[in-house]
Biopython code that builds the backbone (N, CA, C, O; Angstrom):
import numpy as np
from Bio.PDB.StructureBuilder import StructureBuilder

atoms = [
    (1, "ALA", "N", (1.390, -33.743, 41.150)),
    (1, "ALA", "CA", (0.325, -34.448, 40.469)),
    (1, "ALA", "C", (0.772, -35.857, 40.074)),
    (1, "ALA", "O", (-0.023, -36.797, 40.098)),
    (2, "VAL", "N", (2.034, -35.995, 39.717)),
    (2, "VAL", "CA", (2.547, -37.307, 39.287)),
    (2, "VAL", "C", (2.510, -38.294, 40.453)),
    (2, "VAL", "O", (2.127, -39.450, 40.271)),
    (3, "TRP", "N", (2.907, -37.847, 41.653)),
    (3, "TRP", "CA", (2.896, -38.735, 42.818)),
    (3, "TRP", "C", (1.479, -39.184, 43.154)),
    (3, "TRP", "O", (1.258, -40.337, 43.524)),
    (4, "THR", "N", (0.524, -38.274, 43.025)),
    (4, "THR", "CA", (-0.869, -38.623, 43.297)),
    (4, "THR", "C", (-1.381, -39.639, 42.282)),
    (4, "THR", "O", (-2.085, -40.581, 42.645)),
    (5, "LEU", "N", (-1.029, -39.450, 41.017)),
    (5, "LEU", "CA", (-1.420, -40.397, 39.975)),
    (5, "LEU", "C", (-0.806, -41.772, 40.233)),
    (5, "LEU", "O", (-1.490, -42.791, 40.136)),
    (6, "LEU", "N", (0.477, -41.794, 40.561)),
    (6, "LEU", "CA", (1.142, -43.075, 40.855)),
    (6, "LEU", "C", (0.536, -43.753, 42.085)),
    (6, "LEU", "O", (0.403, -44.976, 42.124)),
    (7, "ALA", "N", (0.173, -42.956, 43.080)),
    (7, "ALA", "CA", (-0.470, -43.521, 44.272)),
    (7, "ALA", "C", (-1.824, -44.124, 43.911)),
    (7, "ALA", "O", (-2.190, -45.179, 44.428)),
    (8, "GLY", "N", (-2.565, -43.464, 43.033)),
    (8, "GLY", "CA", (-3.854, -43.999, 42.594)),
    (8, "GLY", "C", (-3.712, -45.299, 41.817)),
    (8, "GLY", "O", (-4.512, -46.219, 41.986)),
    (9, "VAL", "N", (-2.704, -45.374, 40.974)),
    (9, "VAL", "CA", (-2.451, -46.606, 40.218)),
    (9, "VAL", "C", (-2.051, -47.734, 41.164)),
    (9, "VAL", "O", (-2.540, -48.856, 41.035)),
    (10, "ALA", "N", (-1.168, -47.441, 42.107)),
    (10, "ALA", "CA", (-0.766, -48.449, 43.092)),
    (10, "ALA", "C", (-1.967, -48.909, 43.909)),
    (10, "ALA", "O", (-2.100, -50.095, 44.210)),
    (11, "TYR", "N", (-2.842, -47.970, 44.270)),
    (11, "TYR", "CA", (-4.062, -48.304, 45.015)),
    (11, "TYR", "C", (-4.913, -49.293, 44.226)),
    (11, "TYR", "O", (-5.412, -50.274, 44.777)),
    (12, "ALA", "N", (-5.073, -49.029, 42.932)),
    (12, "ALA", "CA", (-5.892, -49.911, 42.088)),
    (12, "ALA", "C", (-5.308, -51.320, 42.020)),
    (12, "ALA", "O", (-6.054, -52.299, 42.055)),
    (13, "PHE", "N", (-3.997, -51.433, 41.924)),
    (13, "PHE", "CA", (-3.367, -52.753, 41.828)),
    (13, "PHE", "C", (-3.345, -53.497, 43.166)),
    (13, "PHE", "O", (-3.399, -54.727, 43.191)),
    (14, "LEU", "N", (-3.268, -52.764, 44.265)),
    (14, "LEU", "CA", (-3.162, -53.403, 45.580)),
    (14, "LEU", "C", (-4.509, -53.639, 46.255)),
    (14, "LEU", "O", (-4.577, -54.342, 47.263)),
    (15, "LEU", "N", (-5.565, -53.072, 45.723)),
    (15, "LEU", "CA", (-6.867, -53.154, 46.371)),
    (15, "LEU", "C", (-7.354, -54.596, 46.548)),
    (15, "LEU", "O", (-7.816, -54.966, 47.627)),
    (16, "GLU", "N", (-7.254, -55.385, 45.521)),
    (16, "GLU", "CA", (-7.734, -56.775, 45.609)),
    (16, "GLU", "C", (-6.859, -57.646, 46.516)),
    (16, "GLU", "O", (-7.397, -58.333, 47.385)),
    (17, "PRO", "N", (-5.528, -57.643, 46.347)),
    (17, "PRO", "CA", (-4.721, -58.529, 47.202)),
    (17, "PRO", "C", (-4.661, -58.104, 48.668)),
    (17, "PRO", "O", (-4.644, -58.961, 49.552)),
    (18, "LEU", "N", (-4.630, -56.808, 48.941)),
    (18, "LEU", "CA", (-4.499, -56.348, 50.326)),
    (18, "LEU", "C", (-5.831, -56.035, 50.995)),
    (18, "LEU", "O", (-5.916, -56.028, 52.223)),
    (19, "GLY", "N", (-6.856, -55.781, 50.217)),
    (19, "GLY", "CA", (-8.150, -55.458, 50.780)),
    (19, "GLY", "C", (-8.370, -53.957, 50.912)),
    (19, "GLY", "O", (-7.431, -53.164, 50.848)),
    (20, "PHE", "N", (-9.622, -53.592, 51.096)),
    (20, "PHE", "CA", (-10.018, -52.192, 51.135)),
    (20, "PHE", "C", (-9.405, -51.443, 52.308)),
    (20, "PHE", "O", (-8.848, -50.360, 52.128)),
    (21, "LEU", "N", (-9.501, -52.006, 53.505)),
    (21, "LEU", "CA", (-9.029, -51.288, 54.692)),
    (21, "LEU", "C", (-7.530, -50.999, 54.643)),
    (21, "LEU", "O", (-7.112, -49.863, 54.866)),
    (22, "VAL", "N", (-6.740, -51.994, 54.360)),
    (22, "VAL", "CA", (-5.282, -51.827, 54.357)),
    (22, "VAL", "C", (-4.854, -50.892, 53.230)),
    (22, "VAL", "O", (-4.050, -49.986, 53.451)),
    (23, "THR", "N", (-5.379, -51.103, 52.033)),
    (23, "THR", "CA", (-4.980, -50.291, 50.890)),
    (23, "THR", "C", (-5.412, -48.843, 51.055)),
    (23, "THR", "O", (-4.661, -47.927, 50.721)),
    (24, "THR", "N", (-6.610, -48.634, 51.565)),
    (24, "THR", "CA", (-7.084, -47.271, 51.788)),
    (24, "THR", "C", (-6.249, -46.583, 52.855)),
    (24, "THR", "O", (-5.908, -45.409, 52.716)),
    (25, "PHE", "N", (-5.917, -47.303, 53.918)),
    (25, "PHE", "CA", (-5.047, -46.738, 54.951)),
    (25, "PHE", "C", (-3.705, -46.325, 54.352)),
    (25, "PHE", "O", (-3.228, -45.220, 54.611)),
    (26, "LEU", "N", (-3.094, -47.197, 53.558)),
    (26, "LEU", "CA", (-1.787, -46.889, 52.969)),
    (26, "LEU", "C", (-1.864, -45.694, 52.021)),
    (26, "LEU", "O", (-0.978, -44.839, 52.035)),
    (27, "LEU", "N", (-2.903, -45.626, 51.206)),
    (27, "LEU", "CA", (-3.068, -44.493, 50.300)),
    (27, "LEU", "C", (-3.210, -43.192, 51.077)),
    (27, "LEU", "O", (-2.535, -42.207, 50.778)),
    (28, "LEU", "N", (-4.081, -43.189, 52.066)),
    (28, "LEU", "CA", (-4.284, -41.981, 52.849)),
    (28, "LEU", "C", (-3.028, -41.581, 53.614)),
    (28, "LEU", "O", (-2.697, -40.398, 53.696)),
    (29, "PHE", "N", (-2.332, -42.563, 54.172)),
    (29, "PHE", "CA", (-1.088, -42.258, 54.881)),
    (29, "PHE", "C", (-0.078, -41.610, 53.940)),
    (29, "PHE", "O", (0.583, -40.639, 54.306)),
    (30, "PHE", "N", (0.040, -42.146, 52.735)),
    (30, "PHE", "CA", (0.934, -41.560, 51.741)),
    (30, "PHE", "C", (0.514, -40.130, 51.423)),
    (30, "PHE", "O", (1.349, -39.225, 51.404)),
    (31, "LEU", "N", (-0.761, -39.926, 51.176)),
    (31, "LEU", "CA", (-1.241, -38.587, 50.846)),
    (31, "LEU", "C", (-1.047, -37.612, 51.998)),
    (31, "LEU", "O", (-0.688, -36.455, 51.782)),
    (32, "PHE", "N", (-1.282, -38.077, 53.224)),
    (32, "PHE", "CA", (-1.137, -37.198, 54.390)),
    (32, "PHE", "C", (0.325, -36.897, 54.733)),
    (32, "PHE", "O", (0.602, -35.883, 55.373)),
    (33, "THR", "N", (1.250, -37.742, 54.328)),
    (33, "THR", "CA", (2.656, -37.500, 54.676)),
    (33, "THR", "C", (3.459, -36.900, 53.527)),
    (33, "THR", "O", (4.349, -36.084, 53.765)),
    (34, "VAL", "N", (3.168, -37.284, 52.303)),
    (34, "VAL", "CA", (3.969, -36.827, 51.167)),
    (34, "VAL", "C", (3.313, -35.653, 50.439)),
    (34, "VAL", "O", (3.963, -34.642, 50.174)),
    (35, "ILE", "N", (2.047, -35.787, 50.123)),
    (35, "ILE", "CA", (1.375, -34.765, 49.330)),
    (35, "ILE", "C", (0.995, -33.553, 50.176)),
    (35, "ILE", "O", (1.255, -32.416, 49.785)),
    (36, "GLU", "N", (0.389, -33.789, 51.316)),
    (36, "GLU", "CA", (-0.005, -32.724, 52.242)),
    (36, "GLU", "C", (0.630, -33.034, 53.591)),
    (36, "GLU", "O", (-0.018, -33.612, 54.464)),
    (37, "PRO", "N", (1.895, -32.655, 53.767)),
    (37, "PRO", "CA", (2.662, -33.091, 54.944)),
    (37, "PRO", "C", (2.008, -32.777, 56.296)),
    (37, "PRO", "O", (1.641, -31.640, 56.593)),
    (38, "LYS", "N", (1.884, -33.820, 57.081)),
    (38, "LYS", "CA", (1.407, -33.733, 58.452)),
    (38, "LYS", "C", (2.350, -34.580, 59.308)),
    (38, "LYS", "O", (3.092, -35.411, 58.784)),
    (39, "ARG", "N", (2.319, -34.370, 60.605)),
    (39, "ARG", "CA", (3.116, -35.220, 61.487)),
    (39, "ARG", "C", (2.671, -36.665, 61.311)),
    (39, "ARG", "O", (1.503, -36.928, 61.027)),
    (40, "TRP", "N", (3.610, -37.613, 61.482)),
    (40, "TRP", "CA", (3.269, -39.014, 61.204)),
    (40, "TRP", "C", (2.195, -39.525, 62.151)),
    (40, "TRP", "O", (1.392, -40.371, 61.759)),
    (41, "THR", "N", (2.156, -39.033, 63.393)),
    (41, "THR", "CA", (1.109, -39.484, 64.320)),
    (41, "THR", "C", (-0.262, -39.016, 63.854)),
    (41, "THR", "O", (-1.244, -39.754, 63.940)),
    (42, "THR", "N", (-0.321, -37.785, 63.361)),
    (42, "THR", "CA", (-1.576, -37.262, 62.820)),
    (42, "THR", "C", (-1.968, -38.027, 61.565)),
    (42, "THR", "O", (-3.138, -38.359, 61.378)),
    (43, "ALA", "N", (-0.993, -38.309, 60.705)),
    (43, "ALA", "CA", (-1.264, -39.041, 59.472)),
    (43, "ALA", "C", (-1.786, -40.450, 59.762)),
    (43, "ALA", "O", (-2.719, -40.910, 59.104)),
    (44, "VAL", "N", (-1.194, -41.134, 60.736)),
    (44, "VAL", "CA", (-1.657, -42.486, 61.104)),
    (44, "VAL", "C", (-3.081, -42.420, 61.640)),
    (44, "VAL", "O", (-3.934, -43.210, 61.236)),
    (45, "ALA", "N", (-3.342, -41.488, 62.541)),
    (45, "ALA", "CA", (-4.677, -41.384, 63.136)),
    (45, "ALA", "C", (-5.735, -41.037, 62.089)),
    (45, "ALA", "O", (-6.790, -41.669, 62.040)),
    (46, "LEU", "N", (-5.457, -40.037, 61.256)),
    (46, "LEU", "CA", (-6.428, -39.648, 60.234)),
    (46, "LEU", "C", (-6.647, -40.753, 59.212)),
    (46, "LEU", "O", (-7.778, -40.993, 58.790)),
    (47, "SER", "N", (-5.578, -41.426, 58.815)),
    (47, "SER", "CA", (-5.692, -42.523, 57.849)),
    (47, "SER", "C", (-6.526, -43.664, 58.403)),
    (47, "SER", "O", (-7.404, -44.187, 57.716)),
    (48, "ALA", "N", (-6.255, -44.051, 59.637)),
    (48, "ALA", "CA", (-6.993, -45.155, 60.255)),
    (48, "ALA", "C", (-8.469, -44.795, 60.443)),
    (48, "ALA", "O", (-9.351, -45.591, 60.123)),
    (49, "LEU", "N", (-8.729, -43.607, 60.957)),
    (49, "LEU", "CA", (-10.123, -43.201, 61.184)),
    (49, "LEU", "C", (-10.904, -43.078, 59.880)),
    (49, "LEU", "O", (-12.056, -43.505, 59.803)),
    (50, "THR", "N", (-10.290, -42.503, 58.869)),
    (50, "THR", "CA", (-10.978, -42.339, 57.588)),
    (50, "THR", "C", (-11.219, -43.679, 56.913)),
    (50, "THR", "O", (-12.311, -43.921, 56.399)),
    (51, "ALA", "N", (-10.219, -44.557, 56.905)),
    (51, "ALA", "CA", (-10.388, -45.877, 56.291)),
    (51, "ALA", "C", (-11.472, -46.671, 57.014)),
    (51, "ALA", "O", (-12.306, -47.309, 56.372)),
    (52, "LEU", "N", (-11.463, -46.635, 58.331)),
    (52, "LEU", "CA", (-12.470, -47.361, 59.103)),
    (52, "LEU", "C", (-13.862, -46.771, 58.900)),
    (52, "LEU", "O", (-14.835, -47.509, 58.746)),
    (53, "ALA", "N", (-13.957, -45.449, 58.900)),
    (53, "ALA", "CA", (-15.262, -44.796, 58.711)),
    (53, "ALA", "C", (-15.853, -45.108, 57.337)),
    (53, "ALA", "O", (-17.047, -45.381, 57.221)),
    (54, "THR", "N", (-15.019, -45.068, 56.294)),
    (54, "THR", "CA", (-15.543, -45.380, 54.964)),
    (54, "THR", "C", (-15.918, -46.855, 54.863)),
    (54, "THR", "O", (-16.893, -47.199, 54.195)),
    (55, "TRP", "N", (-15.156, -47.730, 55.517)),
    (55, "TRP", "CA", (-15.502, -49.155, 55.500)),
    (55, "TRP", "C", (-16.851, -49.376, 56.191)),
    (55, "TRP", "O", (-17.685, -50.133, 55.695)),
    (56, "ILE", "N", (-17.062, -48.724, 57.323)),
    (56, "ILE", "CA", (-18.327, -48.855, 58.050)),
    (56, "ILE", "C", (-19.492, -48.372, 57.203)),
    (56, "ILE", "O", (-20.526, -49.035, 57.124)),
    (57, "VAL", "N", (-19.324, -47.216, 56.569)),
    (57, "VAL", "CA", (-20.412, -46.664, 55.744)),
    (57, "VAL", "C", (-20.710, -47.581, 54.569)),
    (57, "VAL", "O", (-21.864, -47.951, 54.352)),
    (58, "PHE", "N", (-19.685, -47.951, 53.806)),
    (58, "PHE", "CA", (-19.924, -48.734, 52.600)),
    (58, "PHE", "C", (-20.287, -50.186, 52.889)),
    (58, "PHE", "O", (-21.200, -50.725, 52.263)),
    (59, "LYS", "N", (-19.602, -50.816, 53.807)),
    (59, "LYS", "CA", (-19.808, -52.250, 54.058)),
    (59, "LYS", "C", (-21.021, -52.514, 54.954)),
    (59, "LYS", "O", (-21.893, -53.308, 54.604)),
    (60, "LEU", "N", (-21.071, -51.856, 56.094)),
    (60, "LEU", "CA", (-22.114, -52.160, 57.065)),
    (60, "LEU", "C", (-23.413, -51.402, 56.798)),
    (60, "LEU", "O", (-24.499, -51.974, 56.886)),
    (61, "TRP", "N", (-23.299, -50.128, 56.474)),
    (61, "TRP", "CA", (-24.518, -49.320, 56.323)),
    (61, "TRP", "C", (-25.139, -49.497, 54.944)),
    (61, "TRP", "O", (-26.352, -49.675, 54.832)),
    (62, "LEU", "N", (-24.310, -49.450, 53.873)),
    (62, "LEU", "CA", (-24.841, -49.543, 52.516)),
    (62, "LEU", "C", (-24.806, -50.962, 51.951)),
    (62, "LEU", "O", (-25.452, -51.238, 50.940)),
    (63, "GLY", "N", (-24.065, -51.861, 52.586)),
    (63, "GLY", "CA", (-24.013, -53.253, 52.139)),
    (63, "GLY", "C", (-23.221, -53.474, 50.861)),
    (63, "GLY", "O", (-23.495, -54.422, 50.125)),
    (64, "VAL", "N", (-22.253, -52.624, 50.584)),
    (64, "VAL", "CA", (-21.440, -52.739, 49.374)),
    (64, "VAL", "C", (-20.387, -53.819, 49.581)),
    (64, "VAL", "O", (-19.779, -53.904, 50.647)),
    (65, "GLN", "N", (-20.175, -54.644, 48.558)),
    (65, "GLN", "CA", (-19.146, -55.685, 48.603)),
    (65, "GLN", "C", (-17.776, -55.041, 48.370)),
    (65, "GLN", "O", (-17.507, -54.528, 47.283)),
    (66, "LEU", "N", (-16.919, -55.067, 49.380)),
    (66, "LEU", "CA", (-15.581, -54.482, 49.275)),
    (66, "LEU", "C", (-14.545, -55.599, 49.308)),
    (66, "LEU", "O", (-14.755, -56.627, 49.951)),
    (67, "PRO", "N", (-13.413, -55.396, 48.609)),
    (67, "PRO", "CA", (-12.350, -56.398, 48.653)),
    (67, "PRO", "C", (-11.853, -56.587, 50.074)),
    (67, "PRO", "O", (-11.507, -55.617, 50.748)),
    (68, "GLY", "N", (-11.817, -57.825, 50.530)),
    (68, "GLY", "CA", (-11.381, -58.122, 51.881)),
    (68, "GLY", "C", (-9.900, -58.401, 52.003)),
    (68, "GLY", "O", (-9.333, -58.314, 53.092)),
    (69, "GLY", "N", (-9.274, -58.736, 50.891)),
    (69, "GLY", "CA", (-7.849, -59.051, 50.932)),
    (69, "GLY", "C", (-7.590, -60.310, 51.729)),
    (69, "GLY", "O", (-8.358, -61.270, 51.665)),
    (70, "VAL", "N", (-6.522, -60.301, 52.468)),
    (70, "VAL", "CA", (-6.111, -61.464, 53.248)),
    (70, "VAL", "C", (-7.088, -61.756, 54.384)),
    (70, "VAL", "O", (-7.308, -62.914, 54.738)),
    (71, "TRP", "N", (-7.674, -60.702, 54.954)),
    (71, "TRP", "CA", (-8.524, -60.860, 56.138)),
    (71, "TRP", "C", (-9.964, -61.202, 55.810)),
    (71, "TRP", "O", (-10.672, -61.713, 56.678)),
    (72, "ARG", "N", (-10.423, -60.947, 54.610)),
    (72, "ARG", "CA", (-11.789, -61.233, 54.158)),
    (72, "ARG", "C", (-12.844, -60.704, 55.130)),
    (72, "ARG", "O", (-13.699, -61.461, 55.590)),
    (73, "LEU", "N", (-12.786, -59.410, 55.442)),
    (73, "LEU", "CA", (-13.763, -58.788, 56.332)),
    (73, "LEU", "C", (-15.066, -58.531, 55.622)),
    (73, "LEU", "O", (-16.005, -58.010, 56.224)),
]
sb = StructureBuilder()
sb.init_structure("model")
sb.init_model(0)
sb.init_chain("A")
sb.init_seg("    ")
for serial, (resi, resn, name, xyz) in enumerate(atoms, 1):
    if name == "N":
        sb.init_residue(resn, " ", resi, " ")
    sb.init_atom(name, np.array(xyz, "f"), 0.0, 1.0, " ", f" {name:<3s}", serial, name[0])
structure = sb.get_structure()
């Protein structure tokens, strides 16, 4: 539980500077490898697909303003 809490705090601090896509990918990758261990290839694929899918839903479909970070997507 402590690692998950620390990951959530890190996510909150990194969201603005790194942007939604990168920060969400990193959070999910951490959760998929440390909290619920999966092979790193599976963790990368699931993290990328989930981060991209949520970005598409929130940004393109719902029109929500998400932090773009360095890339300003």
